[in-house]
C-alpha positions as CSV (number, residue, x, y, z in Angstrom):
1,M,-22.6,32.8,-44.0
2,N,-22.5,30.2,-41.3
3,S,-19.4,28.3,-40.3
4,E,-18.8,25.0,-38.4
5,R,-16.3,24.6,-35.6
6,I,-15.3,21.4,-33.7
7,Y,-14.1,21.5,-30.1
8,L,-12.6,18.4,-28.3
9,V,-12.9,18.1,-24.6
10,E,-9.5,16.5,-23.9
11,E,-8.4,17.5,-20.4
12,A,-11.7,17.4,-18.4
13,D,-14.0,14.5,-17.9
14,P,-16.8,14.9,-20.5
15,T,-19.4,13.6,-18.0
16,V,-18.4,16.3,-15.6
17,F,-18.1,19.0,-18.3
18,F,-21.5,18.3,-19.8
19,G,-23.1,17.6,-16.4
20,P,-25.7,15.0,-15.3
21,N,-28.1,14.3,-18.2
22,N,-26.3,16.9,-20.2
23,K,-27.7,19.8,-18.2
24,N,-24.6,22.0,-18.7
25,L,-25.0,21.4,-22.5
26,S,-28.7,22.5,-22.3
27,L,-27.7,25.6,-20.4
28,L,-25.0,26.4,-23.0
29,K,-27.7,26.1,-25.8
30,A,-29.9,28.5,-23.8
31,L,-27.1,31.0,-23.4
32,Y,-26.2,30.9,-27.1
33,P,-29.6,30.6,-28.9
34,K,-28.2,31.7,-32.2
35,L,-25.9,28.7,-32.4
36,R,-26.6,25.1,-33.2
37,I,-24.7,23.2,-30.6
38,M,-24.3,19.4,-30.7
39,A,-22.2,17.0,-28.6
40,R,-21.3,13.4,-28.8
41,G,-18.7,11.8,-26.5
42,N,-16.0,14.4,-26.1
43,I,-16.7,16.2,-29.4
44,V,-18.7,19.5,-29.5
45,K,-19.8,20.7,-32.9
46,V,-21.1,24.3,-33.2
47,I,-22.7,26.0,-36.3
48,G,-23.4,29.7,-36.7
49,E,-21.9,33.1,-37.4
50,P,-18.1,32.8,-37.6
51,D,-17.4,35.4,-34.9
52,E,-19.9,33.9,-32.5
53,C,-18.6,30.4,-33.1
54,T,-15.1,31.6,-32.3
55,D,-16.2,33.3,-29.1
56,F,-18.1,30.2,-28.1
57,V,-15.2,27.9,-28.7
58,R,-13.0,30.2,-26.7
59,F,-15.5,30.1,-23.9
60,L,-15.6,26.3,-24.0
61,S,-11.8,26.3,-23.5
62,K,-12.2,28.4,-20.4
63,L,-14.9,26.2,-19.0
64,E,-12.8,23.1,-19.7
65,K,-9.8,24.5,-17.8
66,H,-12.0,25.3,-14.8
67,T,-13.5,21.8,-15.0
68,E,-10.1,20.1,-15.2
69,R,-8.8,22.0,-12.3
70,Y,-11.8,21.6,-9.9
71,N,-13.4,18.4,-11.3
72,V,-16.8,20.1,-11.1
73,L,-18.8,22.5,-13.2
74,D,-22.2,24.0,-12.1
75,D,-24.8,26.3,-13.5
76,E,-23.7,29.3,-11.5
77,T,-20.1,29.0,-12.7
78,I,-21.1,28.8,-16.4
79,V,-23.4,31.9,-16.1
80,E,-20.7,33.9,-14.3
81,M,-18.0,33.0,-16.8
82,Q,-20.4,33.7,-19.7
83,R,-20.9,37.2,-18.3
84,G,-17.2,37.7,-18.3
85,E,-17.0,37.4,-14.5
86,E,-14.5,35.4,-12.6
87,P,-16.1,32.4,-10.8
88,K,-15.8,32.3,-7.0
89,E,-12.3,31.4,-6.1
90,R,-12.1,27.9,-4.7
91,I,-8.4,27.7,-4.1
92,S,-7.2,27.5,-0.5
93,E,-3.6,27.4,0.7
94,D,-4.0,23.9,2.1
95,V,-5.8,22.4,-0.8
96,I,-3.5,20.1,-2.8
97,I,-5.9,19.2,-5.6
98,Y,-9.7,18.8,-6.2
99,G,-10.8,15.2,-6.4
100,A,-13.8,13.5,-8.0
101,G,-17.0,15.6,-7.5
102,G,-14.9,18.7,-6.7
103,K,-13.9,17.4,-3.3
104,A,-11.0,19.5,-1.8
105,I,-8.1,17.2,-1.0
106,K,-6.0,18.5,1.9
107,A,-3.2,17.3,4.2
108,F,-4.8,16.7,7.6
109,S,-1.8,16.4,9.8
110,A,1.7,17.9,10.2
111,N,3.3,14.7,8.9
112,Q,1.0,14.7,5.9
113,R,2.0,18.3,5.1
114,E,5.7,17.3,5.6
115,M,5.3,14.4,3.1
116,V,3.9,16.9,0.5
117,R,6.9,19.0,1.0
118,L,9.3,16.1,0.8
119,V,7.8,14.8,-2.4
120,E,8.1,18.2,-4.0
121,E,11.7,18.5,-2.9
122,Y,13.1,15.0,-3.4
123,D,13.1,12.4,-6.2
124,L,12.9,9.5,-3.7
125,V,10.8,9.5,-0.5
126,F,10.3,6.8,2.1
127,A,7.1,7.1,4.1
128,T,6.6,4.6,6.9
129,G,4.0,4.4,9.6
130,P,0.8,2.7,10.9
131,A,-2.3,1.8,8.8
132,G,-4.7,4.7,8.3
133,S,-2.1,7.5,8.6
134,G,-2.6,8.5,5.0
135,K,0.9,7.8,3.6
136,T,-0.4,5.8,0.6
137,F,-3.2,8.2,-0.1
138,M,-0.9,11.3,0.1
139,A,1.5,9.6,-2.3
140,I,-1.2,9.0,-4.8
141,V,-2.6,12.6,-4.3
142,M,0.9,14.0,-5.1
143,A,1.2,11.7,-8.2
144,V,-2.1,12.9,-9.5
145,K,-1.2,16.5,-8.8
146,M,2.0,16.1,-10.8
147,L,0.2,14.4,-13.7
148,K,-2.4,17.2,-13.9
149,S,0.3,19.9,-13.8
150,K,2.3,18.1,-16.5
151,Q,5.2,17.5,-14.2
152,A,4.9,13.8,-15.0
153,R,3.5,11.9,-18.0
154,R,2.7,8.7,-16.2
155,I,1.8,7.2,-12.8
156,I,3.0,3.7,-12.0
157,L,1.5,2.1,-8.8
158,S,2.8,-1.2,-7.5
159,R,2.5,-3.6,-4.6
160,P,4.2,-6.9,-3.8
161,A,1.7,-9.7,-4.1
162,V,2.3,-11.3,-0.6
163,E,-0.4,-13.2,1.1
164,A,-1.7,-11.9,4.4
165,G,-2.7,-15.3,5.8
166,E,-4.2,-16.5,2.6
167,K,-2.8,-18.3,-0.4
168,L,-3.0,-17.0,-4.0
169,G,-3.5,-20.5,-5.4
170,F,-6.8,-20.9,-3.5
171,L,-8.3,-17.7,-4.9
172,P,-10.7,-18.2,-7.9
173,G,-10.1,-17.0,-11.5
174,E,-7.1,-16.3,-13.7
175,M,-3.9,-14.7,-12.5
176,K,-5.3,-11.1,-13.0
177,D,-8.3,-12.1,-10.8
178,K,-5.9,-13.4,-8.2
179,L,-3.8,-10.3,-8.2
180,D,-6.5,-7.6,-8.3
181,P,-7.5,-7.9,-4.6
182,Y,-3.9,-6.9,-3.7
183,L,-4.1,-3.8,-5.9
184,Q,-7.7,-2.8,-5.1
185,P,-6.7,-0.2,-2.4
186,L,-4.8,1.7,-5.1
187,Y,-7.9,1.7,-7.3
188,D,-9.9,3.0,-4.4
189,A,-7.6,5.9,-3.9
190,L,-7.6,6.8,-7.5
191,Q,-11.4,6.8,-7.7
192,E,-11.5,9.4,-5.0
193,L,-9.3,11.7,-7.0
194,I,-10.2,11.2,-10.7
195,P,-13.7,11.1,-12.2
196,A,-14.5,7.5,-13.4
197,I,-14.6,8.1,-17.1
198,K,-11.3,10.0,-17.1
199,L,-9.7,7.3,-14.9
200,K,-10.8,4.6,-17.3
201,E,-9.3,6.6,-20.2
202,Y,-6.0,7.1,-18.3
203,M,-5.7,3.4,-17.6
204,E,-6.6,2.3,-21.1
205,M,-4.0,4.6,-22.5
206,G,-1.3,3.5,-20.0
207,V,-1.1,7.0,-18.4
208,I,-1.9,5.3,-15.1
209,Q,-0.6,1.8,-14.6
210,I,-1.3,-0.5,-11.6
211,A,0.8,-3.7,-11.5
212,P,2.3,-6.2,-9.0
213,L,6.0,-5.6,-8.2
214,A,7.1,-8.6,-10.2
215,F,5.9,-6.8,-13.4
216,M,8.4,-4.0,-12.8
217,R,11.5,-6.0,-13.6
218,G,13.5,-4.7,-16.6
219,R,11.7,-1.4,-16.9
220,T,13.3,2.1,-16.8
221,L,10.6,4.6,-16.0
222,N,11.2,8.2,-17.3
223,D,8.9,11.2,-16.7
224,A,6.9,9.1,-14.2
225,V,5.8,9.1,-10.6
226,I,6.4,5.6,-9.3
227,I,4.8,4.4,-6.0
228,L,5.6,1.2,-4.2
229,D,3.0,0.5,-1.5
230,E,3.2,-2.1,1.2
231,A,7.0,-2.1,0.7
232,Q,7.5,-3.9,4.1
233,N,6.6,-7.1,2.2
234,T,9.4,-6.8,-0.4
235,T,12.5,-8.9,-0.2
236,P,15.9,-7.1,-0.3
237,H,16.3,-8.3,-3.9
238,Q,12.9,-7.0,-4.9
239,M,13.5,-3.6,-3.2
240,K,16.9,-3.1,-5.0
241,M,15.2,-4.0,-8.3
242,F,12.4,-1.5,-7.7
243,L,14.7,1.4,-6.6
244,T,16.8,1.0,-9.7
245,R,13.8,1.5,-12.0
246,L,13.9,5.3,-11.4
247,G,14.4,7.0,-14.7
248,M,15.1,10.6,-15.8
249,N,12.7,13.3,-14.6
250,G,11.1,10.6,-12.4
251,K,9.9,10.6,-8.8
252,M,9.6,7.5,-6.5
253,I,7.6,7.2,-3.3
254,V,7.9,4.1,-1.1
255,T,5.4,3.5,1.6
256,G,5.2,0.7,4.2
257,D,4.2,-0.3,7.7
258,M,6.9,-2.2,9.5
259,S,4.4,-3.6,12.0
260,Q,2.5,-5.5,9.3
261,I,5.2,-7.7,7.6
262,D,3.7,-10.7,6.0
263,L,6.9,-12.3,4.6
264,P,7.8,-15.9,5.5
265,K,9.5,-16.2,8.9
266,G,13.2,-15.5,8.7
267,T,13.0,-13.4,5.5
268,T,14.4,-9.9,5.8
269,S,12.1,-7.0,4.8
270,G,13.5,-5.1,1.9
271,L,12.1,-1.9,3.2
272,K,13.8,-2.3,6.6
273,Q,17.1,-3.2,4.9
274,A,16.9,-0.3,2.5
275,L,16.2,2.3,5.3
276,G,19.4,1.1,6.9
277,I,21.6,0.9,3.8
278,L,20.4,4.3,2.6
279,K,20.3,6.2,5.9
280,D,23.3,8.4,5.0
281,T,22.5,8.8,1.3
282,Q,21.9,12.4,0.3
283,G,18.9,13.4,-1.9
284,I,16.4,11.0,-0.2
285,G,13.4,12.2,1.8
286,R,12.2,10.3,4.9
287,I,9.0,10.6,6.9
288,A,7.8,8.4,9.8
289,F,4.0,8.7,10.5
290,E,2.7,8.1,14.0
291,K,-0.5,6.9,15.5
292,K,-1.7,10.5,15.9
293,D,-1.7,10.8,12.1
294,I,-4.3,8.1,11.7
295,A,-7.2,9.6,9.7
296,R,-9.6,6.6,9.3
297,H,-12.6,5.8,11.6
298,G,-11.8,6.7,15.2
299,L,-11.8,3.1,16.2
300,V,-8.8,2.4,13.9
301,K,-6.5,4.5,16.2
302,A,-7.9,2.7,19.3
303,I,-7.3,-0.7,17.6
304,V,-3.7,0.1,16.7
305,E,-3.0,1.3,20.2
306,A,-4.6,-1.8,21.7
307,Y,-2.5,-4.1,19.5
308,D,0.6,-2.1,20.3
309,E,-0.1,-2.5,24.0
310,H,-0.7,-6.2,23.6
311,D,2.6,-6.6,21.8
312,R,4.4,-4.7,24.6
313,R,2.8,-6.9,27.2
314,V,3.6,-10.1,25.4
315,K,7.2,-8.9,25.0
316,A,7.5,-8.0,28.7
317,E,6.1,-11.4,29.8
318,R,8.5,-13.2,27.5
319,E,11.5,-11.3,28.8
320,A,10.3,-11.9,32.4
321,A,10.0,-15.6,31.7
322,L,13.5,-15.7,30.2
323,Q,14.9,-13.8,33.2
324,E,13.2,-16.2,35.6
325,N,14.7,-19.2,33.7
326,E,18.1,-17.7,34.0
327,D,17.7,-17.0,37.7
328,D,16.5,-20.7,38.2
329,N,19.6,-21.9,36.3
330,D,21.9,-19.7,38.4
331,S,20.4,-21.0,41.6
332,N,20.7,-24.6,40.4
333,N,24.3,-24.1,39.5
334,P,26.0,-22.6,42.6
């Protein structure tokens, strides 16, 4: 007598699990010709002999664990696992997680590796350094890793909505439309790490939340990884407010570039102040990235170095001019 079993694909992205145009599902049907296998959304229904249905559901569970871990599932792996063989080992010591499409995500510099260590060891980590050094991306990578390993239940990503030479009021649309451009870099990083359908599900369920810093007020965030990006553009009051959101079993990562402060002239950077106030506080990890860590297009490093040289030259010229004025004043006042 035939029986019917239902299997829910809950951890892996169904589009990855079933493959492009459901090719993995077609292969499963070919490997189990005695079973009637149907799928819709994340639900698999199988009808057949009870023992064979049980074996098939157990096999689906193994496939899903593999898919969730590596974010990829191909024909070769399915056939190997169906034969009872272990699929080719993909794990490498320096791989942190596997991103969308099965891409191996690694730390590419000594400072990135040190940041990974600090995030694992400390509940609060400050990561500073130039654009393109990977501090924000590594923070999000570690957050996703902890989410996948059940070390955290939520990821909260935040940025201060400070204009870099443009005014919010002149941007079109509702407030969400005005704020989204500030948060887009965080979306971009997540899309590299989590398949699109799964990311959408996480965001709809509130497992991953992206919000401007102002929306953090009044919250206590337990069992969460909380990331504050572009922290150099916080005021001291905002930074204190953010740091005190850390809840039980939570981790907090603060990233910023002190060379790109967009606050109004005369306003103290909350990040700069916090680094000073907390310099002797135990239980906090600190990492300062350098130009050599820049992992973007090769020109980015050259651009950063050129601007640094320009700033040094302008500073030297200003100091020389001040010294010349002082010398002239001294000579005019014997």
